[in-house]
C-alpha positions in Angstrom: 27.0 184.1 37.3 28.2 184.9 40.6 25.7 182.7 42.3 26.8 180.0 39.9 30.4 180.3 41.0 29.7 180.3 44.5 27.4 176.8 44.2 30.2 175.5 42.4 32.8 176.1 45.1 30.5 175.0 47.9 30.2 171.6 46.1 33.9 171.3 45.5 34.5 172.3 49.2 31.9 169.6 50.6 33.6 166.7 48.2 37.0 168.0 49.6 36.0 167.3 53.0 34.2 163.7 52.2 37.3 162.8 50.4 39.5 163.6 53.4 37.2 161.9 55.7 37.1 158.6 53.9 40.9 158.3 53.6 42.0 154.9 55.0 44.2 155.0 58.4 47.7 154.2 58.1 48.4 150.4 58.9 50.2 149.7 62.3 53.3 147.8 62.1 54.8 145.7 65.0 58.2 146.7 65.8 60.7 143.9 64.7 63.0 142.2 67.5 66.7 143.3 67.1 68.9 140.8 65.8 71.0 139.1 68.7 73.2 136.9 66.3 76.2 138.7 67.3 75.0 138.9 70.8 75.1 135.1 71.1 78.2 134.5 69.3 79.9 136.8 71.7 78.4 134.9 74.7 79.6 131.7 73.2 82.9 133.3 72.9 83.0 134.4 76.5 82.2 130.8 77.8 84.8 129.4 75.8 87.5 131.7 77.3 86.2 131.0 80.6 86.2 127.2 80.3 89.9 127.5 78.8 90.8 129.6 81.8 89.5 127.1 84.3 91.5 124.4 83.0 94.5 126.5 82.8 93.5 127.3 86.6 93.1 123.7 87.5 96.7 122.6 85.8 98.4 125.1 87.6 97.0 124.5 91.2 98.0 121.0 90.3 101.5 122.0 90.0 101.2 124.3 93.1 100.3 121.3 95.1 103.2 119.2 93.7 105.1 122.1 95.1 106.4 123.9 92.0 106.6 127.3 94.3 109.3 125.8 96.3 110.8 123.1 94.0 110.8 124.9 90.6 109.8 128.6 91.4 111.5 130.0 88.0 109.8 127.5 85.9 106.5 128.4 87.4 107.1 132.0 87.0 107.9 131.6 83.4 104.6 130.0 82.9 102.8 132.4 84.8 104.5 135.3 82.8 103.5 133.4 79.6 99.9 133.1 80.8 99.7 136.9 81.7 101.0 137.9 78.3 97.7 136.7 76.7 95.7 139.5 78.6 92.7 137.2 78.9 92.5 136.4 75.2 92.8 132.6 75.5 92.8 130.5 72.1 92.3 127.0 72.5 96.0 126.6 71.1 97.2 128.8 73.7 95.7 126.8 76.6 96.8 123.7 75.5 100.4 125.0 75.5 100.0 126.8 79.0 98.5 123.6 80.3 101.3 121.2 78.9 103.7 123.8 80.7 102.2 123.4 83.8 101.8 119.5 83.7 105.4 119.4 83.0 106.1 121.0 86.1 104.0 118.8 88.0 105.5 115.6 86.4 109.0 117.1 86.9 108.6 117.7 90.8 106.8 114.2 91.3 109.8 112.5 89.4 112.1 114.4 91.9 110.3 113.3 95.0 110.0 110.0 94.0 114.0 109.8 93.2 114.7 111.2 96.6 112.4 108.6 98.3 114.3 105.8 96.4 117.5 107.2 97.4 116.8 107.8 101.0 115.5 104.2 101.3 118.2 102.6 99.2 115.4 101.1 96.6 117.1 101.4 93.3 118.3 97.7 93.4 114.6 96.7 93.3 114.2 97.6 89.7 117.7 99.1 88.5 116.6 99.4 84.9 113.5 101.3 85.6 115.7 103.7 88.0 118.4 104.1 85.6 116.1 105.1 82.8 114.3 107.5 85.4 117.6 109.2 86.1 118.3 109.6 82.4 115.1 111.2 81.7 115.1 113.5 84.5 118.6 114.8 83.8 117.4 115.6 80.2 114.4 117.6 81.8 116.7 119.5 83.9 119.1 120.3 81.3 116.1 121.5 79.0 115.3 123.9 81.8 119.1 125.2 82.3 118.9 125.7 78.5 117.9 129.6 77.1 116.5 128.1 74.1 112.9 126.9 73.7 111.8 124.0 75.4 112.1 120.9 73.2 108.6 119.1 72.7 110.6 115.8 73.9 110.9 117.5 77.5 107.0 116.8 78.1 107.7 112.9 77.4 110.8 112.8 79.5 109.1 114.2 82.5 106.3 111.8 82.5 108.6 108.8 81.6 111.0 109.6 84.5 108.0 109.9 87.1 106.9 106.7 85.5 110.0 104.8 86.0 110.6 105.9 89.5 107.0 105.1 90.3 107.7 101.7 89.2 110.8 101.4 91.4 108.5 102.2 94.6 105.8 100.1 93.8 108.1 97.1 93.4 110.0 97.9 96.5 106.9 98.4 98.7 105.0 95.6 97.5 108.2 93.3 98.4 108.5 95.0 101.9 104.4 94.9 102.4 104.6 91.4 102.0 107.4 91.0 104.1 105.8 92.8 107.1 102.4 91.1 106.4 104.2 88.0 107.0 105.8 89.1 110.2 102.3 90.7 111.2 100.8 87.2 110.8 103.3 85.3 112.8 102.7 87.9 115.7 99.1 87.3 115.5 99.6 83.7 116.1 101.8 84.5 119.3 99.0 86.6 120.6 96.6 84.0 119.9 98.7 81.4 121.7 98.2 83.3 125.0 94.5 84.0 124.3 94.8 87.7 123.9 91.8 88.0 121.8 90.1 87.3 125.1 92.4 89.0 127.7 92.4 92.3 125.5 89.3 92.0 123.2 89.2 95.6 122.0 93.1 96.0 121.3 93.2 92.7 119.7 90.4 93.6 117.4 91.9 96.7 116.3 95.4 95.2 115.5 93.4 92.7 113.4 91.3 95.5 111.6 94.7 97.1 110.9 95.9 93.9 109.4 92.6 93.8 107.2 92.7 97.2 106.4 96.3 96.5 105.0 95.1 93.6 102.9 92.6 96.2 101.2 95.2 98.7 100.6 97.7 96.2 99.2 95.0 95.0 96.7 93.9 98.4 95.8 97.7 98.9 94.6 98.8 101.2 97.9 101.6 99.1 99.0 103.2 101.7 101.1 100.0 102.5 102.9 99.5 98.8 103.3 102.9 98.4 104.6 102.1 100.9 107.5 98.9 99.1 108.5 100.8 95.8 108.7 103.5 97.2 110.8 101.1 98.8 113.1 99.2 95.5 113.4 102.5 93.5 113.9 103.5 95.9 116.8 100.3 95.8 118.7 100.0 91.9 118.4 103.7 91.5 119.7 102.6 94.0 122.5 99.6 92.1 123.3 101.5 88.9 123.7 104.0 90.5 125.6 101.7 92.1 128.2 99.2 89.2 128.4 102.2 86.7 128.8 103.4 88.7 131.8 99.9 88.6 133.4 99.4 84.9 132.6 102.9 83.9 134.0 101.6 85.9 137.3 98.3 84.5 137.3 100.1 81.0 137.1 102.4 81.6 139.7 99.5 82.6 142.1 97.7 79.4 141.2 101.0 77.2 141.6 101.3 78.7 145.2 97.4 78.2 145.7 98.0 74.5 144.5 101.1 74.3 147.0 99.2 75.8 149.9 96.2 73.5 149.1 98.4 70.5 149.2 100.0 71.4 152.6 96.5 72.0 154.1 95.5 68.5 152.8 98.7 66.9 154.4 97.6 68.8 157.7 94.2 67.7 157.5 95.4 64.1 157.1 97.5 64.4 160.1 94.6 65.9 162.1 92.1 63.4 161.1 94.3 60.6 162.1 95.0 62.5 165.6 91.4 63.9 166.3 88.8 63.0 163.6 85.6 65.0 163.1 82.7 62.9 163.4 79.8 65.5 163.5 79.5 68.5 161.2 81.2 71.6 162.0 80.1 75.3 161.0 82.6 76.9 158.2 83.7 73.8 156.9 81.8 72.4 154.1 81.2 68.6 152.9 83.3 67.2 150.7 81.2 67.0 147.7 79.7 70.6 148.2 79.4 72.7 145.1 81.2 75.9 145.9 80.9 77.7 142.8 78.0 77.8 139.9 79.0 76.5 136.7 80.1 79.1 134.1 80.2 78.6 130.3 83.5 80.7 129.6 84.0 82.2 126.0 85.8 79.7 123.6 89.4 81.2 123.0 89.5 79.8 119.3 86.1 81.7 118.5 87.8 84.8 119.7 90.6 84.6 117.2 90.6 86.9 114.1 90.1 85.2 110.7 92.9 86.1 108.7 94.3 84.4 106.0 98.1 83.3 106.0 98.5 84.8 102.3 97.1 87.3 100.0 96.5 87.0 96.3 98.5 89.3 94.4 97.4 90.4 91.0 100.6 92.6 90.4 103.7 90.6 90.5 107.3 92.0 90.2 107.6 89.9 87.2 104.7 91.5 85.6 106.5 95.1 85.4 108.2 95.0 82.2 109.3 98.6 80.8 109.2 98.9 77.1 113.2 98.7 76.9 113.5 95.1 78.5 110.3 94.2 76.4 112.2 95.1 73.0 115.6 93.6 73.8 114.5 90.4 75.4 116.8 91.2 78.6 116.1 90.0 82.1 116.4 92.6 84.6 
């Protein structure tokens, strides 16, 4: 009996190890990649904030360039404080508000500078209606700054309107002055041409002509103030050339006249000498009457040295084309 039991135990043991050896190995599973949706969203948010901050910084730089630190320090500090209070968390709405405030300072300072330039030069009468509107809008902005209440939305439009009107006055004034200076420069060129300055002082003459042409380019590009400066430089140089060349030509002409006088006197003496003691044989040092003493020379044509400049310039921006909204609505003439 014991043998039977031992035999059965041995069989069960063998079967147990066989079953263990044939058990399949566990399947290997690849690790899943971590979910990056939240990371991507955070990255986009950071990029958005950085972009908004750059726009704000650019608007601030423009205000600084306009002179905000010297001309509107309190207002600049107020906007800087508002920006700093956000602690780096900038929404699109916040950015629009701050950018608008910096732009307001830029427009305000430009308007003040334009008004100062108009007042210093007495330009208001060139476009009185625009000037008066600019003064009114500028006063509204300054009153808003002085007030302790929150800035009215109209103040932003008033600042732009003020600068626009003052800029119109300056444009009209400088265009008229530039055209007058151009006419004067053209007359100066004509006087310089009358003494052949293009031949006598070629480099300086060409430089003056180039300034004139640059003035025309600037005028066509709606930069009348810079054009005015170029016309003035050209006019002054042409006038200077005329004066200098005229003096030299007068001196040269005097020398020529003196030489002619001496030649005439010599001719008279020669006639008397011929009568008293005529020369019948060639004498060394005395040329024959038909002798060629100088080789023929082709001189530069003075007319070809003159700069080709039109007497008038086309104007695509006439004064009567500048009509502000108030005149257009009321039908009044400025």
